[in-house]
Structures are given as C-alpha cells and as structure tokens.
N, C-alpha and C positions, 0 to 999 in steps of 0.2 A: 517613401514609404508609408503605408499607413497600416493599422492595426484589423479595422472594418469597414468594409464599402457596402455598402447595400442600395440594393438596383429597384427603386419602386419606390413611390412615395405616400401610398395609399396605406389604410389601417393596419395591414401587415408591418410594411416598413416603418413605419411613424412609431410602431410602438416596439420592434425593433429596435429602433433608433433611441427610445425614452430609456430601455433596460441596456442596450450597450453604454448608452453615455452616462447611467447613472453605475455601471462598473468601470468606469472611467476611463473608457477606448475609446475615447471620442471620436466616433463615429462618421463618415463621410456618405450622405444620402444623395445618390443621384438619380433624380425623381423623374426624367425624362425633358423632354420641349414641348413649350405650349405649341410647338408647329407639328408638334407629329398627331397622329390618330390617337393615341392614349393620353388621353391628359393626364399633366402631372396632379396627383391624388388621388387616382385611380375613378373608378365607375361611381362613387357618393358625388365627386364635382358634379354628374348629372342628375343626380337626385335632390327633389326643392325642399321633400319632409323625410325625415328619420325621427319615427316614433318608437323604436324597438331596441334602440343602444341604451343599454343601461346608466345612468346617471343622471340622463336630459327628461325629466317626470312630463315637459308640458313640449316635447320633440325638440329639431331643431333641423336647420337644414344640411345639407350634403356639405354644400362647401365651408361653413361655420364649423358642424363638427370635424372636419380637417384638418380647418386653421388651426380649432381646440390644440387637437393632439401634437402638429406641427411643432407648435408653440409649446408647450410642456417637454417636446424633448429638447429644443433650442434651449430652455431654462439649465438645462446638463449639460451643453456646448454640444451636441449633436450637431453638423454642417449640412445643411442642404444646397444644392445646386442642380438649375435648371439645366440639366446634359443628360443625353440619352447615349447609351453603351452602344458601342459598335461591332466592337471585335472582343474576343476572350481568347487567353491563353490558360490554358489547366496542366500545360505538360510539364513545370517544374516547379520549384517554390521559392520567391513568393509567388501567387498569382497575379497575374497581368491582364490590365483591363483596360482597353481603349477606346476613347471617343473621338472619334475622326484622328486628327493628326496627333491628339493627346493620350499620356500613357500613364497609367496609374500601375504600382505595385502593391498588393494588401495581402496580409498573412490567413484575413478569411473574409469571405465574399457572400452575404447572406441577398437568397433572390427573391423578391417579391415583388415580381412583376404583374402579378394577376391576371385576367380573362379578360374578354370582352363577350357581351353578349352580341347572340347574331342575329340580325335584320332579316324580313326579308331583300332590303336593298332599294326600297319606296322610297323618294322623296320626301312623302309627307308623313313617313315615319318618322324622321328626325326631325321635321318642321312641327310635328305635334308632339316631343320626346318632352315628359313631364307637364303635358297637357291633355294627359290622357293615354299616351303611350307608355308602357313602359316593359320590362323583360326579369319581372321580379314579382310575383304575385306576395308570396310572402312580407317582402317589403313596402309595398304598397296598397293591396289589396284591401285592408281595414279604412283607408282613408276618407273622409267624407264625399269625396267627387264620385267612389263608388257602389257607395255604400246604396241600397235599395235601388241600384241603377243595372241596366242589361249593359253587360260587359262581352266581349270575345276574345277566345283566348285561341292561337294558331297553331299548331302544333299535331302532332299524333302520335309521341312515343310519351313514355311513361312519367316525363317532366311535367307534358301537356296534361296530362290524368290529374297528374298531383296537384296542377297551378289550378283548373279547373275544378276538382273537389275543395280545394282552399276557398277560392272565392266563390263557389255556391252557397258559402256560411255569411257572408254581407250581400252578394249582389241579389239583386232580382230574378235574374237570371242569367246562364253562362251560356254564351252557344261559342262551342270546339269546331273551328274549322278544319278540315283533314283533306288535303288533295286526292286521297284514294278512298275504297268502298270500306275500308279495313284497317284498325289500328295498329302501329307498329307497337305499340304498349303490350305488355305482359296482360293475358286473357284477364286476370282476376283486377287490374286497372282499368281496363278496358271496359267490365261488366259493372263496375262499379257507375262508371261515367253514366253509360248508356241508361243504366235503370234510375239514376240520380233525379228525381222528380223535377229540379231546377235548370237542367244541365239537357240545352238541345246539341244534337250534332250535326253539323251542314260539311255531308260526306261531297266528296267530288268537288270543292270549292276552294278556291284559292283567292288570297284579298289582291286585287288588282289596285285597289288606292282607299286610304285612309282620310275619311271625310269631316270637316267642322271650320273651325272659324278661329279665329286670333282671340276673340271676348270667349266665346264659349270651349275653345279645345275642341277635343273630339266629339263630334255627334254621329257617325255611324262610320260604314264600309261599303265599298262596292264590292260584291262577289263577283266571279265568274265561277260557271260552272264548267268542269275539264273535259267535260264528255260534249254539250253539245254548244259551250262557246258561250252561252246566252249569260249576260249580267243582269243583277238586281243590287238594290241598296239595303242594305240593313241597318236599324238606326240602334245604338249603343254609345255608352259613355266613358267605354274604357276598351283599351286593346292591349293584349298581353301577349306579346312573343315569345314563344316556348320552344323553341326551335334547336336549344342549346348555347352552351359559351365555345370561345375559342380560349384557351391557355396562350398565354404570349412567351411561346417558349421557342418562337423559330431561331431563336439566336443560340439556342444548347442545342440545336441538333448535333447529333454525331460526339459530344462532348458529355452529355448525360443522360441518365436513361430514362425514358417517358414510355407511358401507357399508349394505347391504340389511340387515343382518343390528344395525346400531346401533352397530357399533365406530367410533370415531373414526378419521380416516385423518388419517396425517400424512405428511410430504414423503419420498419414498427414503430410506433409508440416513439417518434423523433422527427426532428429534422433532417438529419444526415445524409445526405446526396452520397454518391460512390465513390466521387473526391473529394478527399481529406480538404478539411477549411471549407467545402462550400455546403451550403446550407441554402433548404427553398422552404418557403412558407405564404401562407395565404392562399388567395385563388389560383395561384399558381400549380398546386401540387392537392388542391381540392376541389372535385368534383363533385363532392356531396351535399355541402351543406351552403355554401358558395354565402354567407354571411358577414356583414362589417367587423361582428360580435367574433365571431369563429375564425376569421382571418386577423382580428388583433391577438386573438390566445396565439393563436400560432407563431404569430410575431416574438410574443413573449419567448416562447419554447424557442426557436431559432435564436436568440441572443442568448437565452442561458445556454444552451448548447453549444454556442461559440465561445462563449466564456471558459466554458469548463473547458473546451477542446484546448485552446490556449493556455490555459493552464497547465494542463496535462501535457504541453509542448514545452512549457518553461521547464516544467519538474525534469525534463530529460536529459 
C-alpha cells in the first residue's frame, strides 16, 4: 500500500515527488520504460540546451536538468522505477494501479504523464531532432543556431502564428509553411503574420523532406506544392513544427474528464480531478504554456493538494 504514486518523471512528476517526499509521504514515481515512445524524463530528455529554466545562468542540457531534479527528489527518499502503468481502477479506495501483471494500491495518484509534440511523421524530422528541428520556439528560438538565420514554421493555427512572431525577434526571416491558402488561426493573428516584414508565407505547401547533414544539422527543406505537385528546395537553418501537441491521456479515457483535445480537466485553481485522490499536473492538463518551469510549478501544486487531501482524510 503506497501513500502516493506519481505517473511520469518529467519536471512536473519530479517536482511533485520532491514536495511529497519532503512531506514524509515517500512517493513512488513510475516514470515509464526506455522502450516506450515517451522517454522517462519527459520532453526535456530530447532537448540539448535549456536556457530559460531559473537557477541555471549558463544554461543546461535537458537530460542534465532532469537528472538534477530527480536527484533532488531522491535526496528526500522519493523512489523512482522505470515502469509503465498499463491499467487503472478508480472504482474504490484505495486506488489500483497496474503495471502489466504487477499491482499497486495507493491512497493518492498524481498524474504527470505530459504531452508529446506532433510532427509530420518524416524520418528526417527525427534524424535532425535537436540539430535544427524543434517543436518549441519559446524553448529554442533564441539559441545561436537560429539567430540571424532563416527558419521555417510548419502549421496554420494560432500556435504556428505565435511561434512565427516569436522567432521573428531572432531570425533573419521566417517562412510559414501552410498546406492551404488560408490560415486556421484567428484573423488577428493571421494578419500580424502576413503583414510582418520578416515573415514570408509559403501558401499551399507541405514539407516533403528536411535536408541537412550530420555536421551542419538542418540546411533546408524540400517543399511540395499541394495544387501542382511541383517541388522546390528552401534553404533554412531551423525547422519548427507547430501542428500541436498530443496529451498522453489515452489510459484515462472514460475515467477522468478531458477537453476536446484530450487534456485532463482539473478544478479551477487546483490540480484536483473529478476522482477523489487523483490529481493532474504539467503538460497533461496545461495546453496553454507547456514550459518546463510551469510544469514544475504545477507539480508543486499537485503535491501540496495531495498532502492536504490526505490530511483531511486522516482527520475524518
């Protein structure tokens, strides 16, 4: 019988573990298996440089940051296991958590399974990940690789518009690649992009291939015209996918409330879900900010909410 089980070992899960451990709850963190598509440690495990996490004035790599967060939680006796939850039972108390044939019971479950950035599915996207391919302009746009260089943004929604406008602060020019002749974004955001002097819109175009080399990283893309089928190459140093994120919530279908995009819904100003003893934090319930520091902050909130909930149960 566990007091607290945490699903996910990214910034939200590690921070929840730190706070729960310091509260004497000896949390068990099930952070996933390396064989899974979702790496233990979250999206930061595929990020080479993190320059916007407070406390690291010279920057740090994503894996190093996650190692620091994990070590800090372990200092207070948080336990981490490379296991992936395969089934859940919220029908009674205690809550039941299954890892294949193995079963756990817990008073509290903190969900910090994160979200996965969507890409087009090109092999070359994965080959050049962190070598010019990114899914977060806010995270990576100010890096030297992209400063005063030409970059592209793939997408046509508000996220793509925001990414393009942000990148225009650093890049020499930004090409927005969109498969149609009209944006899905709100008119005000689309107008800002179209009118921006450093942004060029590549209408009716899709990326067929990301071009580059092991030494240089991304050097360009091959675009295909969606109407004529003609292809052409466009030189660039950066490729930013801005076609959305997929919250890792498939396991919670039918168990917890979700919005139309699959993000878990929590009570306002809290991490409480609709199931007593179940809390959600980080990118699995945040589709607005999706930053490591905001995920860590909500992990703190979840641990405090869980601690107070346990105290209220003990008082009854």
